N, C-alpha and C positions, 0 to 999 in steps of 0.2 A: 152619785156618781152616776147611775146608772139610767137618770131620768134627762141628766145633761148628755148623754152618750145618742140617748136617743131622738134628743131634738137637734144635734150634732146631726147623726144621719138622714133625719126626716129635713131639714131644712139644705142639708150640702151633700146631697145623695153622689155628686162626684168626690165627696173628701178620702184619697186613700189611707191604707191603715198606718202607714208610718206619721202623718201628719194628723190624722186620729187622736192616736195615742200621745204625742206631743201634744192638743190641745186641753186631753181628759189630764194628762200631768201637770199643767199649768193650773188649770183651775181647780184642781185637786189641793196641788202643794199651799196655793193663794187663798183658798176660800174662806180660811181664817183673816186674811188682813184688806180683803175688798170690802171698800166700805160705800163705793158704789156705782153704778152701772158704766160710768164713766174710765172707771179704773181697769171694771172687766176689758172695756175694750180697747185701752193702752197694750193689756196686755195679751190680747187675740185678735183684735180689731184687724191689724196686715192681713195675717194667715189667710183668715174667714174672707176678705177680700180675693183674696189668691183664686180660693178655692170654688166663689160661688159665681153664679153665670148672669143671673139677672135681676141680683139684689142691689139695691141702694145703699149708702151708708146707713139712710136712718133706717131702714131696717134692720140692717147689722147690730146698730145701737139696739136696736129693739129688742134681739134676742140677746142681745148683752144683759140687757135687766132682768129677761126673765132668767138665763144661766145666775145672774145674783140672788133672785128670788128661789130657786133649787137649792144654792148654796146654805142663803140666811134666808131662811124663812122667816117673815114679816113677823109681829104681835098678833095675835089671834089663830095662828097655824097651828097646825096640830104640835102637843108638845105642850099644850097649856102652860096655864101660869104666868102668861105674859113676858116682856123681858125681852125680845125680838128675840125669838130662835132658842130661848135655853130651856135646857132641861131639867125635871124636878125626878128625881132617884124614886123609883119605886121601893128599893130594900137597901140594906147598907150593902156598903162594897167594904171587902176586907181588902186590903191595901197591900200586904203581903203576898195574897194570892196574884195582885195584877203583878207586886213587883217580879216573881217568879215566873209568871208568865213573859214577861219583857225579857228576862232570863231566856227561856226556852228558843224565842227567835234571834235572840243575840247574845251571846255570851258574854263581850265583853260589857253589859251593861249590868252594873250590880245592883241599883235603886233605880228609882223612876222619877226621883228628882237630880238625878244626874243629865239624864238627857237634857242636850242641848242642841239649836238649831241655830245657823245663823240666816238671819230672815232679812242682810241686807240684799240680798240676790233674790230677782223673784224670776228666773226665765234659767231652765235647764240647757247648760250654752252647747251643750253635748247632743242631746238632741233636736235644740235650734239647728243645727250645723249641719246634722245630718238632712234635715230637712230641706234646708237650706241649698246642701251638694244635690240633693236629687232633683231639685226644681232649676238648678244653676244647668244642669245635665241636659235635661230637657230642652232648654233653651237656647244650649248649644245645637244639641240635634237639630231643633228647626233650622239655625245658623246657616248651618254644614250646608242642608240640604235646596238652600239656594241657587240657581243655576242660572248663570249667564249663556243665552245661546250663542253657541261657538265658541265660547271657552268651557264652560264645563265649570265643574263645582268652585265655589271661593272659597280661597284658602284662610278661613279666620282667624286674626293676630289673636290670641289669648291676651284676655288683658286683668289688670289687679284687682280684687277684692276685698273687703276689710269688713267684719263685724264686731260687735263690741260689746259686752253686757255691762250696765251701768245702773247703778242703784237708784231707787227709788227717791231719797234724799237728796242726789246728788240732780235728778230731774227737776225736784218741786223748790229748788234753790235755785235753778238755771231759770225757773218758769218765772220766778218772783225777783228773780236778777239781785238775790241776797248775795249770792256768791261773790266777792270781791278781792280774792285770792290771788297773787300774783303766780303762783305755782304751779305746775303743770301737771295734773294727775291723770295717765291714762291705763287704767288698769282693765286686767283679764281681756286682751283682745286677742284677733285673728287675722293675721294676711295670709293672702290666696294669690297665686299668678298661674291661673287655669287650673289643672290638677296638680300644679305645685304648691305644698302648706309651707309659707316664709315664717310665719310668727305663729305660737300657738300658747293661748292661756299667757300670752306676755306681760310684763306690767313697763312703765315707765314713767318715772317722776322728775321732772325737768324741774328745778328750785329756780325763785328768781334770782338773777344776779350773777350765777354759774355761767359757766362757759364749759359746754361738753364737747368730747373728741368723740362723734362716731366712727368706729373702726370695726372689721370682718370681713372675712376673704368675699372674693368679685360673685355677685349673682345671689349672694344669701337677701337681699334686698333692701338695702340702706336707702338708694334712692327713693324707690318703691315707697319706704315708709314716710319719707319726707313728702314726697306727693303725696299721701294719702292724710299726711296734717296740713298741709299748707291747704290741701282741696276739702279740708272737716269733713271728708269721710269718717275719720276718728273723732270723737268730741272733742271739743276744746271748748274750755269758756268765754263765751260769748263777747265777754269785755276785754279781750287780750286778742291785741294787734299781731296778725303776723306776716311775715313778708315771707318769701321764698325768691333767692336771686337765682332763675332756672331761664330766662329767656330773653334775650340782648334788646335794647331801647328800640324800637322803631322809628328808622332814619327819616326825619323831615327838616324843615328849614329851622326848627327849634336850636338856639345857640347850645352847647355842652353845660354849659356852667347855669343856663336858664332850665336848661332842662333837670339837672341837679335841684334848682331851687323849686320849683313849682309842686317838687314833692310833699313840702310843708304845704298843705293847703291851707291852714288856719293865718299864714302872711301873706300867701297869694289872696285869699279873700279878704282881707284887710284891705292889704293895696290897692287893689279894686273898687273895693269899696272908698278908700280916697279917693282915685282919681276922679269916680262917679262925681264926690260931693265938689271937690274943688273946680270940677265942669258945671256944675249947676252953680256954684256961688259966681264962677266968672264970666256965667253969661248973664249975671244980675238978679239974678233968684232973691229977694226980699224976706226969705224963711227964716228966721231966727233959730229953727229946730236945727235948720242944715251945719251951722257955726257948731252947736252942739254937740252933735251928732259929730261931726268932725275931729273936736277935740277928743272925743270918745276912741274914736278910731286911733288917736296918736296915742293916747295912754296904752292900749290896748298893743300895738306897734313898740313901744317901748319897754313895756312888760314881760313881751318875748325875744327882747331884744334883736329886732328883724332887722339892724340897721348891722348886725355882724355876722349874721347870715350867708354874704356874699364871701366875706372873708372865709367861714367855715368851708365853706363847698369850694372854696379854690384850693382850701387846704388839702383838699380829701381828694380832689381830681389830680393837684402835683403830686401826691404823694403814689396817684397808681398809675404814674407816667405823661398826664397830660401837661404842657407847657403853658405858658401865657397865651401862646398864639394857637394852641391847641381849643383851649376852652371858649376861644371868640371864636370859633367854626360850627357850620351847621350839622348837627348830629348824622345827616345825610352824606357826609361827605367822610365819614368813619368805616373803615373795614367793618367785621361782625364779630371780631377779638376787641377791637374797642371799644362795640358798644355793647359787650358784655362789660367792660370795667366800667364803663358807664353805668349800669346797672348796678353793678356792685355801688358804683359812688352815691349813687340814690339809695340805696338800704342804709348805709353806713350813715348819710346825712339825716335820713327819717327818724334813726333809730327803734324802729319796733318792740316791741315787749318782748316777742319771738324772734330770732332772726334764723331761719336755715339758710347755709350755705353749702352746696356741693362742689366739691375739689374748686374751691377759690382759685388756688393756686395755676391752675393749668393754665390761665389765662394772662399769666402774671412773669416779669421776668426778676432776675435776683434782688434786683434792687427795689422794686414794687413789692417782693414779699417779704422781704425784711423789712420796711415801711407798713405793711402791712401787719405783720408779727405785733410789730410796735403799739398800733393803733389799738386793736383788739385786745391788747392787754388789760385796759384802763374800758372794755367796755361795760355799759352801767346796766342793761339789761341782760335778759337770756340769751345764751348762742348755742345751737345747734349744728357742727358743721361736719361734714365728711369727709375725710381728707386721707390722702397715701404719703404725704409728703412728712417723712418722721420728724425732719426736723421743728417742722410747722407745728406737730403734734406732741413735741418737749417744751413748744414754749409757750404755747397760745392755751390748751384748757385745763379749767381747775378740776377736772372730772373724764373718764373715760367712760363709753359706753360701746359695751364688747357685746355683738351679735353672733351667736351660734348657736348650732342644737336647736333653730327654732325658738330661741329666748334671749332676753337679754340681760348681762350683769352689769352691776356698776363698780367702776374702781375710783377711788380717789387718786390725786395726782394726776400728771401728764402720763406721756405714751412710757415713758422710759421705767416710773414706778410701777406701772402697769405692767408692764412686760415684767418687772421681776418678780411683783406679788404673785402673777398667772404662773411665772417659773414654779416660784414655791409652794404655790398651792398645788398644783400637779404634781410634785414630789412628795406632799403629804398625802394628797387622794392616791397614789398609786403605794406608797408604805402602808397605807389602812386599806391599799382592795390585798395587799401580799397578805399582811398578818388576818385580814380575815378568812382568806383563801385556804390557808395556813392552819387556823384554829377547825374549818369548816373538815378540809381532808381530817386533820386528827381524829375527830370524832366520828366522821364515818369511818374511819379506818377501824375505830372503838367497838363502832355498831357491827361492822362487818365480822370482825373477829369472834366476838361473845352472840351473835344474833342466836345460833342453836343452841346457848349454853344456859340450862334453865335456871343456874346457880347465879346468874346476872341477870335476869329475864328483868328484873323489875330496875336494874342499873341503864341496861339495852332501851328500854320503853321509855324512859327519863334522858337519856339520852336523844331520840329521835324526835320526842316533843321540844326538846331543848332548840333542836337543830330546823325544825318548822317555824320557831317562833322569829327564828333570827331573819333581820332583815335583809330583802332580797338583793343578791350581791350582783352589783354594777360594773362592768369593767371600767377602768379609766378612758372616758374620751381621747383620744387622739386623733389629731389633725392628719390628716393627707398633707404630709411635705410636700408642696411645689416641687417640682425641676422644670429647668428648660434648658435646653440643649440643643448649640449651632453644631452643624455638617463640619466634618474634620477637612481639612483640604491639604494640598500639596502645598510643600515651600516655592516660595519666587525670591529670584537672588534680588537684592535693592541696586538701585531706589525702585520701589511699584511704582511709586505717585508724588509729580512733582509740580509744582507752580512755581513758574518764575517771571516776575516782576509784571501779575495778572493784577488789570483793572478791570473795572466794568462800572458801566450807567445805562438810564434807562432814557432812551432816547435824547430831548436836550435837557433832561434834569443834572442837577450836580452828582458830581461822582460819588460813587458807592464807596468804591475800593480803589487804593493807587497804589501800585509798585507791593502787592502779597505776593512774600517769597515762601512757602510749604513743604516739604516732604516730609511724606511718610511710609512707613515700611509695613510689612505684617505680625510686627511686633509695637506696633504703633498702637496707642491708647487717648487719640487727642480728645479734650474737651473743648468744645466753644463756647464763651459764654458772652455775656453785652446784653444793652437795652432792648427790650424792643423794637424793629426800626431799624436798626444799627447794618443789617444787613446779614446776619447768623443764615439765615434758610435759603437765600442769594448764595453765597457761598458755597453751600451746599451744594445748589444745581446747578453751578459751575463745576463743583469736582465730580458729580454725574452725568455731564454732558447735557444736563436739560436747559442750561444758557450756558452762551458762547461768551467768551472772555472779549469784551470792545478794546483791549492789549494785552500783550506778553501772552504767554504758551503754558500750557498743559502738556507734561510728558506720561503718559499709565503707560504703565508696563504690559507687553501683545499678553500675557495670560490673563490680565487682570478680569476679575467678575466681579462688579460692583454690584452689592444688594441694599438699595434704598426704600426705605421706612421715613414715611412723610406724613404729616399730622393728618391731612386729609385721607392718608387710603382709608382709614379706620372706616370713614365717612362714605366712602367708595365704593365698599364692599357690595356686590351683588346681596341684597336684601331677603329675598324671594328664595333661595337655595339654601339645603344643609351644609354644614362646613364641608364634608367630603366631596359634594357637587361643588364648589365655590373651585376648591382645590383641581378637581377633574378638567372644570371648564379652561381653568388659565394651564394646564398640565396635564392635557388629553393623552391618553394613551398609555398608560402606568396602573400596572394592576390596583384595588382597592386596598389594598393592605400594606401597599406603598404610600397612600394618600393618610391614611388611620397613624401610620408609622410617625409620619412627619409631625402629625396634629397631635399627637401624643406626646412626642417630646417636647411641645408647649403647653403641655396638660390640658389639653383638648382631645379627653378621651373616651372611651363607652358610650353612652346613650346621647352625652355630649356633641361628639361628633357630628352623628345624625339629627339635631337640631335645626330647626332653621333659622340662618344668623340674626333674622329682626328680632330673635326673641331672646339672643344672646346680651347678656349685661356688656357696657362697656368695657372693664377689662377683659375680660373674654374675647370682643372681638377684635381687641388688640392683640390677643396671643394668636385669634388667627390670622391676622393681617401679619404677623412675624412670621411665622407657619409659610402664608405663601412666598413672603419673599423669598424662607429660605428655599422652597421648590427649586429654585434655579442653581444650588451650591454655589452662593458666592464665597469669594474669597478674602472680600474686603468687605467689612459694614457700614454704610454711612446712614446714619441714626439719628431720627428728627424729631425731639421731645416722644420719644419710648414708653416714658413712663407716665402719659398721662392717661388716667383712668384705670392704671394696673393698683391691686393692693399691696400693700407694704412688704408681703411676704413672695410675691412672685417680683416688686423692685428690686427682691436680697439675693433671686433666683438670678434674675436677669443679670444683674451684677458679679453675679460668681461666675457663670455660663459666659460672659462676656472676657474675664480672666483666664477662664479654662480654651476660649477658641482659640486656635491657631491660625488664624486669620486677623488684619490690620481691623481697627474701628476710630472710626472717628464721631464724637456726639455732639449733638446739640440739646443740653438739658437744664432745667432749673432746679433739678431735685441734688441739694445739695449732701444728701448719705451717699448717691448714685457715684457723683462725680466723685468725692473722696474716694470710694471703693475704688474705682478702675485708674483714676485720673493719672496719665504720666509726663502730660504735657496741658498746658492751661494755655489756651488762645483765647482775648477778649478782643471783639469788634468792638467799633466804635473810631469815630472822629475820620472818618474816610479810611481807614488800613484796618489791620490786624494785626495786634501785637503777643509777645509770651512774654508770661507774667513769670518772674523768678519768686519761688516761695509759694505758686499754686493758691489753691482757692482759699485756705488764710489769709493771704496777703489779698489777695482781688475781695472778701468781703471788707476786710480793712479798708480798701478805698473806698468802698461804696458807702459803707458807716459814715466815714467822712465826707462826704458828698452829701448826706444827709442829712447827716448836722449842718453842715453850711447851708443846705436850703432852708431848714426851719427857721434860725437864724436872721 
């Protein structure tokens, strides 16, 4: 190794100590395994390129050959006897003495024959991680020093990075194309976001045909990991097709149903070829091969059941809320939310080997959610879905992946089973921890009592050694409980809000509402449901005064202070400031402690409150938006889809906070669990009016399921 080190220092004078040590360790640990210079280059070539200033790839490959010669001298080199680096012993070796020397170095090794080594991994991941972190810091410093005239330093938005240790066996199988397994195994990988480590030495196994629900607190990296998988920043076998429903369909003149059908490229290519061949035959071509080719195209179209594809696409679109008329419209005529539904429809139609869904229920109404739950229960390939809809997670997944403490744990069954298993596991861990702690205290008490007693010296020494050999005692991991607290309000005499004979329509379009009568007080908990486009958000805007009714009257109490949380409020937050500055800009003149107190009441505390808004997760941004709304101390909340992006624990906390809130609440939501938690009155939008449903959400769900059954037949 001394010769290798000398070559390294001579050829790469700019290499720093950390990287030098790392390269030395890689060469030393792989000395027996390297078969040729190409394998040496695979192990350290990338790092040598980083530290070289003027060397080409060919130069570095030659240097790697030199390393190989130094590590494994060829036949004819010193050592004699041929055999490519074998050594002939000049004297007998006493194996017992060798074993004794091994014991001196490592006490727990009893014999040289029990020495084992895991040869599947060839890289010291910790040292590589350290070297990579050092390089990343240098790059970040360079970026942060870039200055635009008159503007100052450009704020650098941190990006997520991933590293993964891959066995040589997997690399060779991938290179040869012999890996045909449909299971996806990602082992020993790390994911970081700037300086924050999201996952460390994590493992993930996705078995073919299983449906995985991916859960965990906001900001731990679920969405980031999905992007890493879809972007191939984590190695996935190349033969596996991946589709991540992340961006909406681009709006153009393509019809909605054609946008879905064109995803099947095999069918599309065959149909185009059929048209081309028919055009040539109709043009009078006498080539007999054309008829033969056309026959083959027809056979292939029949084999893939191309004639059934439009019906299958139409069923998916109908389930997601697209009527026959909407399916025949150009994609550019749809809003962003509907184009996201189109993206989901395309994914469901194409059936990739791995389908990644991130909060698919956010864009759907309850009717579409129920349809999607039923549809995904027969999904034939692998599904990985991030969702915070408790009912969805109880219905769809066969397994739960739980992200916490920079690792991923796997639980069989749906969310309800996971919750029970995790609770029992925590109880068992707590009992074990308490028993171990009591045992340690008992032993320590004995040691302290008889430490200076000569008659008990042997016993004390025995107890001390026993205590040292006990495994490290780790306290049971306890998640921080999410708390949300709305401000206290003064009571108002009823009625607080009344809508009398209210109607509304956009210009000359059809009437959205007609003769709506609604009254609410401070003890009201009104949940509004209905299909997308039925007017739920429009009704909220009329209540809050953002829209004026075209008929009827609204009578608000003179002391009414409305707090309005709209879906788009999260997207319209100023992303360039931190959370405290955001509230300060909206409500200037208050002490910093006041802003931090309000943010803290929504779980945004400590360093998180000083983070730039752009770097927060979707759920954290939602909590900041709720905090901003409450800075005005409203006594009546009007909430439009407040659960989007919130994790399950936060949704639970939101429901409890609403129940404790002394003001009134009108809520639009598709989260079944939240509705069941807080709902006292259920109002259904549809058919140009708003009606109350006796029997609450259970009755409404029955109505929706009957409609879906009727549509299916």
